[in-house]
C-alpha positions in Angstrom: 14.4 -34.6 15.0 12.3 -32.8 17.5 8.5 -32.6 17.3 8.5 -29.2 19.0 8.3 -26.5 16.4 9.0 -22.9 16.9 6.4 -20.3 16.1 8.5 -19.3 13.1 8.7 -22.9 11.9 4.9 -23.3 12.2 4.4 -20.1 10.2 6.8 -21.3 7.5 5.1 -24.7 7.3 1.6 -23.1 7.1 2.9 -20.8 4.3 4.3 -23.7 2.4 1.0 -25.6 2.7 -0.9 -22.6 1.3 1.5 -22.2 -1.6 1.1 -26.0 -2.3 -2.7 -25.7 -2.2 -2.6 -22.7 -4.6 -0.3 -24.7 -6.9 -2.6 -27.7 -6.7 -5.6 -25.5 -7.6 -3.6 -24.0 -10.5 -2.7 -27.5 -11.8 -6.4 -28.5 -11.6 -8.3 -25.7 -13.2 -10.9 -28.2 -14.2 -12.1 -28.2 -10.6 -14.8 -25.5 -10.6 -15.5 -23.2 -7.6 -19.1 -24.4 -7.4 -17.8 -28.0 -6.9 -15.4 -26.9 -4.2 -18.2 -25.0 -2.4 -20.5 -28.0 -2.6 -17.9 -30.5 -1.4 -15.6 -28.5 0.9 -17.6 -25.4 1.8 -14.9 -23.0 0.4 -13.5 -22.1 -3.0 -10.7 -20.0 -4.6 -12.8 -16.8 -3.9 -13.0 -17.7 -0.2 -9.2 -18.1 -0.1 -8.8 -14.6 -1.6 -11.3 -13.2 0.9 -9.5 -14.9 3.8 -6.3 -13.4 2.6 -7.8 -9.9 2.7 -9.3 -10.5 6.1 -6.0 -11.8 7.5 -4.3 -8.7 6.2 -6.8 -6.4 7.8 -6.4 -8.3 11.1 -2.7 -7.3 10.9 -3.4 -3.7 10.0 -2.5 -4.2 6.4 -4.4 -3.0 3.4 -4.6 -5.6 0.6 -6.7 -5.0 -2.5 -9.3 -7.7 -3.0 -8.5 -7.9 -6.8 -4.8 -8.4 -6.0 -5.7 -11.1 -3.5 -7.8 -12.9 -6.1 -4.9 -12.6 -8.6 -2.6 -14.2 -6.0 -5.0 -17.1 -5.6 -5.9 -17.5 -9.3 -2.4 -16.8 -10.6 -3.9 -14.2 -13.0 -6.6 -11.5 -13.0 -9.9 -13.1 -11.9 -11.7 -11.9 -15.1 -9.1 -13.6 -17.3 -9.3 -16.9 -15.2 -13.1 -16.9 -15.3 -13.1 -16.3 -19.1 -10.5 -19.0 -19.8 -11.4 -21.7 -17.2 -14.9 -21.2 -15.7 -17.8 -22.5 -17.8 -21.3 -21.7 -16.6 -22.5 -24.0 -13.8 -24.6 -26.8 -15.0 -28.1 -27.5 -13.6 -26.7 -30.5 -11.9 -24.0 -28.5 -10.2 -26.4 -25.9 -9.1 -28.8 -28.5 -7.7 -26.0 -30.2 -5.7 -24.8 -26.8 -4.4 -28.4 -25.9 -3.3 -28.8 -29.2 -1.6 -25.4 -28.7 0.2 -26.4 -25.2 1.3 -29.8 -26.5 2.5 -28.1 -29.3 4.5 -25.6 -26.8 6.0 -28.4 -24.5 7.0 -30.3 -27.3 8.6 -27.2 -28.4 10.6 -26.5 -24.9 11.8 -30.1 -24.4 13.0 -30.3 -27.8 14.6 -27.3 -26.9 16.8 -29.0 -23.8 18.3 
């Protein structure tokens, strides 16, 4: 097997990884977006926004709601109603602390 991948092979692998990530998120609906934002700095909504941005970069028009539906596997409002409880005070505090730390890091590097 060769370690040299063609551009098409890389694209195919990247697409497979995204599909697996979406499947993983779908299998773990208990993981809330606020927790993802706190720990990883991105969430399901970020993925849908990145999808729309990538489409625009390629001259394609992708509806934001359709992108969210692709990421969530259903309309966002339905997912939110079924799987997203309100954030707890603890989650909000951790998120605020993470945002504060991120802001301090970004200003320290200037």
